[in-house]
Residue frames relative to the residue before (quaternion, step in Angstrom):
aa qw qx qy qz dx dy dz
X 1.0000 0.0000 0.0000 0.0000 0.00 0.00 0.00
X 0.3259 -0.7266 0.5670 0.2106 3.54 -0.92 0.91
X 0.3835 -0.7228 0.5318 0.2183 3.53 -1.00 0.84
X 0.5255 -0.6226 0.4636 0.3483 3.59 -1.10 0.62
X 0.3497 -0.6997 0.5785 0.2313 3.55 -1.16 0.65
X 0.1411 0.7979 -0.5637 0.1604 3.53 -0.70 1.11
X 0.2611 -0.7317 0.6058 0.1715 3.50 -1.36 0.25
X 0.4696 -0.6495 0.5069 0.3172 3.57 -1.14 0.59
X 0.3217 -0.7099 0.5903 0.2101 3.55 -1.12 0.68
X 0.4826 -0.6975 0.4429 0.2905 3.59 -0.73 1.03
X 0.3130 -0.6720 0.6326 0.2241 3.52 -1.23 0.61
X 0.3699 -0.7735 0.4728 0.2033 3.54 -0.46 1.21
X 0.0914 0.7892 -0.5993 0.0981 3.54 -0.64 1.21
X 0.5589 0.6207 -0.3987 0.3787 3.59 1.14 -0.53
X 0.8162 0.2236 -0.2008 0.4935 3.51 -0.98 0.97
X 0.5793 0.5679 -0.3785 0.4457 3.59 1.27 0.10
X 0.5959 -0.5613 0.4289 0.3819 3.56 -1.23 0.43
X 0.6604 -0.5066 0.3714 0.4114 3.58 -1.25 0.38
X 0.6359 0.5317 -0.3281 0.4529 3.59 1.02 -0.75
X 0.6603 0.4890 -0.3032 0.4827 3.58 0.94 -0.87
X 0.6305 0.5272 -0.3312 0.4635 3.59 0.97 -0.83
X 0.6666 0.4959 -0.3012 0.4680 3.59 0.88 -0.92
X 0.6460 0.5240 -0.3174 0.4553 3.59 0.95 -0.90
X 0.6724 0.4871 -0.2995 0.4701 3.57 0.93 -0.87
X 0.6102 0.5356 -0.3488 0.4681 3.58 1.05 -0.70
X 0.6949 0.4820 -0.2698 0.4604 3.58 0.97 -0.86
X 0.8373 0.2965 -0.0973 0.4489 3.56 0.81 -0.98
X 0.6609 0.5134 -0.3362 0.4320 3.63 1.03 -0.51
X 0.2231 -0.7451 0.6157 0.1259 3.52 -1.08 0.80
X 0.5280 -0.6409 0.4574 0.3182 3.55 -0.88 0.97
X 0.1930 -0.7554 0.6148 0.1184 3.56 -1.03 0.82
X 0.2308 -0.7617 0.5985 0.0914 3.52 -1.24 0.68
X 0.1747 -0.7784 0.5950 0.0978 3.55 -1.13 0.65
X 0.4142 -0.6895 0.5380 0.2523 3.57 -0.92 0.96
X 0.2607 -0.7901 0.5391 0.1309 3.57 -0.83 1.00
X 0.7736 0.0791 -0.1054 0.6198 3.57 1.30 -0.01
X 0.6334 -0.5066 0.4014 0.4254 3.57 -1.22 0.42
X 0.1655 -0.7875 0.5900 0.0667 3.56 -1.04 0.84
X 0.1838 -0.7865 0.5847 0.0758 3.56 -0.88 1.01
X 0.0154 0.7861 -0.6152 0.0584 3.51 -1.09 0.84
X 0.3158 -0.7403 0.5613 0.1930 3.59 -0.96 0.86
X 0.3865 -0.7442 0.5035 0.2081 3.56 -0.63 1.18
X 0.5039 -0.6770 0.4452 0.2993 3.59 -0.99 0.78
X 0.6349 0.5907 -0.3348 0.3686 3.60 1.03 -0.75
X 0.8416 0.0337 0.0273 0.5384 3.60 0.70 -1.03
X 0.5052 -0.6983 0.3763 0.3398 3.58 1.33 0.31
X 0.3478 0.7246 -0.5130 0.3014 3.59 1.20 0.42
X 0.3026 -0.7205 0.5900 0.2031 3.56 -1.02 0.82
X 0.1494 -0.7941 0.5870 0.0507 3.53 -0.58 1.21
X 0.2298 -0.7521 0.6023 0.1370 3.54 -1.29 0.41
X 0.1540 -0.7464 0.6417 0.0860 3.55 -0.82 1.05
X 0.3962 -0.7822 0.4303 0.2147 3.61 -0.55 1.14
X 0.6047 -0.5187 0.4891 0.3551 3.46 -1.36 0.59
X 0.7430 0.3956 -0.2965 0.4512 3.55 -1.06 0.76
X 0.4957 0.6407 -0.4482 0.3780 3.61 1.23 -0.22
X 0.1493 -0.7568 0.6317 0.0769 3.54 -0.95 0.93
X 0.1343 0.7865 -0.5882 0.1320 3.58 -0.80 1.03
X 0.4457 -0.7209 0.4791 0.2283 3.55 -1.27 0.34
X 0.5988 -0.5110 0.3788 0.4866 3.59 1.13 0.41
X 0.7182 -0.3120 0.2854 0.5526 3.57 -1.00 -0.70
X 0.3948 -0.7440 0.4921 0.2200 3.57 -0.74 1.07
X 0.1338 0.8051 -0.5505 0.1757 3.53 0.27 1.35
X 0.4583 -0.6676 0.5009 0.3055 3.62 -0.83 0.88
X 0.6394 -0.5893 0.3493 0.3489 3.56 -0.99 0.89
X 0.6504 0.5265 -0.3574 0.4147 3.69 0.85 -0.74
X 0.7062 0.4491 -0.2663 0.4782 3.62 1.18 -0.43
X 0.4109 0.7566 -0.4455 0.2456 3.60 1.26 -0.08
X 0.5861 0.5751 -0.3879 0.4186 3.60 1.08 -0.53
X 0.7279 0.3933 -0.2254 0.5145 3.60 1.10 -0.70
X 0.8107 0.1354 -0.0091 0.5695 3.56 0.94 -0.98
X 0.1450 -0.8218 0.5474 0.0632 3.57 0.13 1.26
X 0.4501 -0.7051 0.4711 0.2799 3.62 -0.83 0.90
X 0.7607 0.3165 -0.1887 0.5343 3.60 1.17 -0.47
X 0.5293 0.6201 -0.4109 0.4080 3.56 1.21 0.40
X 0.8645 -0.0155 0.0448 0.5004 3.55 -0.85 -1.03
X 0.7182 0.4613 -0.2489 0.4576 3.58 1.09 -0.63
X 0.3993 0.7622 -0.4493 0.2402 3.60 1.27 -0.01
X 0.7006 0.4522 -0.2735 0.4795 3.63 0.79 -0.96
X 0.6644 0.4583 -0.3318 0.4883 3.65 0.81 -0.80
X 0.6372 0.5422 -0.3204 0.4443 3.60 1.06 -0.74
X 0.6194 0.5495 -0.3362 0.4488 3.58 1.04 -0.78
X 0.6907 0.4622 -0.2719 0.4852 3.59 0.82 -1.00
X 0.6609 0.5193 -0.2934 0.4554 3.56 0.93 -0.94
X 0.6472 0.5220 -0.3262 0.4498 3.60 0.93 -0.85
X 0.6541 0.4891 -0.3254 0.4765 3.60 0.94 -0.80
X 0.6536 0.5156 -0.3093 0.4597 3.60 0.95 -0.85
X 0.6583 0.4948 -0.3059 0.4777 3.59 0.96 -0.81
X 0.6776 0.5122 -0.3005 0.4338 3.56 0.93 -0.88
X 0.8316 0.2317 -0.0860 0.4974 3.59 0.80 -0.98
X 0.3186 -0.7635 0.4874 0.2793 3.62 1.25 -0.40
X 0.7177 0.2356 -0.2755 0.5945 3.53 1.01 0.98
X 0.2399 -0.6980 0.6372 0.2220 3.53 -1.39 0.05
X 0.4613 -0.6522 0.5123 0.3153 3.57 -1.26 0.22
X 0.0762 0.7436 -0.6632 0.0378 3.52 -1.23 0.67
X 0.3797 -0.6837 0.5462 0.3000 3.57 -1.25 -0.16
X 0.4303 -0.6792 0.5240 0.2809 3.56 -1.13 0.63
X 0.7623 -0.3980 0.2515 0.4441 3.60 -1.30 -0.01
X 0.6841 0.4546 -0.2915 0.4903 3.60 1.18 -0.42
X 0.5774 -0.6095 0.3661 0.4012 3.60 1.28 0.01
X 0.4700 0.6729 -0.4404 0.3638 3.58 1.29 0.10
X 0.4826 -0.6651 0.4965 0.2795 3.57 -1.01 0.89
X 0.0586 0.7971 -0.5957 0.0798 3.60 -0.79 1.06
X 0.5055 -0.6277 0.4983 0.3196 3.55 -1.29 0.40
X 0.2587 -0.7610 0.5843 0.1122 3.52 -0.96 1.02
X 0.8665 -0.0132 -0.0322 0.4980 3.57 -0.88 1.07
X 0.1237 0.8153 -0.5498 0.1332 3.56 0.95 0.88
X 0.8474 0.1006 -0.1317 0.5044 3.56 -1.05 0.94
X 0.3022 0.7797 -0.4967 0.2324 3.58 1.04 0.73
X 0.4607 -0.7261 0.4153 0.2967 3.59 1.18 -0.36
X 0.7426 -0.4707 0.2905 0.3775 3.47 -1.35 0.46
X 0.6543 0.5276 -0.3295 0.4301 3.61 0.84 -0.91
X 0.6270 0.5390 -0.3436 0.4453 3.59 0.97 -0.80
X 0.7018 0.4662 -0.2799 0.4602 3.61 0.82 -0.97
X 0.6210 0.5195 -0.3418 0.4771 3.59 1.09 -0.65
X 0.6462 0.5052 -0.3151 0.4774 3.61 1.00 -0.80
X 0.6453 0.5149 -0.3193 0.4653 3.58 1.01 -0.80
X 0.5796 0.5683 -0.3591 0.4607 3.59 1.09 -0.73
X 0.6575 0.5132 -0.2932 0.4672 3.59 0.92 -0.97
X 0.6816 0.4967 -0.2932 0.4502 3.60 0.83 -0.98
X 0.6733 0.4805 -0.2997 0.4753 3.59 0.92 -0.90
X 0.6036 0.5485 -0.3553 0.4568 3.60 1.02 -0.74
X 0.6782 0.4839 -0.3045 0.4616 3.60 0.84 -0.89
X 0.6654 0.4996 -0.3133 0.4577 3.60 0.95 -0.82
X 0.7299 0.4426 -0.2452 0.4596 3.57 0.82 -1.00
X 0.8383 0.2391 -0.0695 0.4851 3.58 0.82 -1.00
X 0.1818 -0.7959 0.5446 0.1919 3.59 1.13 -0.64
X 0.4607 0.6639 -0.4459 0.3849 3.58 1.05 0.86
X 0.2331 -0.8202 0.5100 0.1132 3.56 0.05 1.32
X 0.6720 0.5035 -0.3145 0.4427 3.61 0.85 -0.90
X 0.6708 0.4837 -0.2981 0.4768 3.59 0.84 -0.98
X 0.6643 0.5053 -0.2969 0.4640 3.58 0.91 -0.91
X 0.6480 0.5210 -0.3159 0.4570 3.57 1.00 -0.80
X 0.6506 0.5023 -0.3135 0.4756 3.58 0.97 -0.83
X 0.6613 0.4993 -0.3058 0.4689 3.57 0.95 -0.87
X 0.6684 0.4905 -0.3042 0.4692 3.60 0.97 -0.81
X 0.5969 0.5372 -0.3599 0.4750 3.58 1.09 -0.61
X 0.6506 0.5024 -0.3097 0.4778 3.58 0.97 -0.86
X 0.6299 0.5197 -0.3298 0.4736 3.61 1.02 -0.76
X 0.6535 0.5226 -0.3121 0.4499 3.56 0.93 -0.91
X 0.7275 0.4443 -0.2386 0.4652 3.57 0.93 -0.93
X 0.8469 0.2071 -0.0515 0.4871 3.59 0.86 -0.94
X 0.4940 0.7016 -0.4135 0.3047 3.61 1.22 -0.25
X 0.5223 0.6519 -0.4113 0.3648 3.57 1.17 -0.51
X 0.6135 0.5667 -0.3578 0.4178 3.60 1.01 -0.73
X 0.6895 0.4575 -0.2752 0.4894 3.59 0.85 -0.96
X 0.6260 0.5516 -0.3427 0.4317 3.56 0.95 -0.86
X 0.7385 0.4210 -0.2426 0.4675 3.59 0.74 -1.03
X 0.6314 0.5053 -0.3623 0.4635 3.60 0.99 -0.59
X 0.6319 0.5082 -0.3365 0.4788 3.63 1.07 -0.58
X 0.6129 0.5348 -0.3563 0.4598 3.62 1.06 -0.62
X 0.6763 0.4904 -0.2877 0.4683 3.59 1.05 -0.79
X 0.6489 0.5562 -0.3220 0.4072 3.61 0.99 -0.82
X 0.0430 -0.8231 0.5596 0.0863 3.58 0.89 -0.91
X 0.0153 -0.8518 0.5228 -0.0285 3.55 0.67 1.16
X 0.6006 -0.5541 0.4441 0.3674 3.51 -1.25 0.52
X 0.4825 -0.6833 0.4785 0.2671 3.53 -0.90 1.00
X 0.1095 -0.7470 0.6497 0.0893 3.54 -1.14 0.72
X 0.1944 -0.8022 0.5604 0.0683 3.56 -0.98 0.89
X 0.5422 -0.5862 0.4807 0.3625 3.55 -1.17 0.55
X 0.7848 0.3520 -0.2537 0.4425 3.52 -1.19 0.60
X 0.5732 0.5728 -0.3944 0.4333 3.58 1.21 -0.19
X 0.4494 -0.6761 0.5016 0.2990 3.58 -1.04 0.66
X 0.0136 -0.8396 0.5415 -0.0406 3.54 0.70 1.17
X 0.3810 -0.7123 0.5267 0.2646 3.61 -0.75 0.93
X 0.4303 -0.6871 0.5206 0.2679 3.53 -1.00 0.81
X 0.3035 -0.7726 0.5315 0.1690 3.56 -1.03 0.75
X 0.3353 0.8079 -0.4501 0.1799 3.54 1.29 0.02
X 0.6574 0.5059 -0.3241 0.4548 3.59 1.10 -0.48
X 0.5617 0.6156 -0.3864 0.3953 3.56 1.24 -0.32
X 0.4765 -0.6639 0.4807 0.3179 3.59 -0.97 0.73
X 0.2752 -0.7286 0.6049 0.1657 3.53 -1.09 0.76
X 0.2013 -0.8191 0.5314 0.0787 3.56 -0.50 1.18
């Protein structure tokens, strides 16, 4: 499996008060940006999906108190990347038999993306316990991310576009 190429986005602390720095250390989760389109073959139906360059995500969205058990940038990073894109847009990108870019599983809903997270976790890590804990957390708390993404209606990003990277932008 090829790993996605990405860069960390800085958490802005320089020039901030000690209290703000401490608060950001406690509450901010590092974000990552894909620096090139990333392809991955799904375990369920062997579809090759494409996550576009320019996607900014936080790995697996795990609350800090659980990081000792479920690291957001550890075993759950790849399943989290695919899941985050699915949650954000309610589809993934793929190509049809003629090579045309098409949406995969558009409007499939939260349960589909949670199930896909489980399948990718098993393929990438073969860690039933870790995957089960992460899926339990998704079942209990994923609704918040799902509904907030439905309200945001983020601008679509497509593979192959010369999307400018935002990594130099400060994250507040």
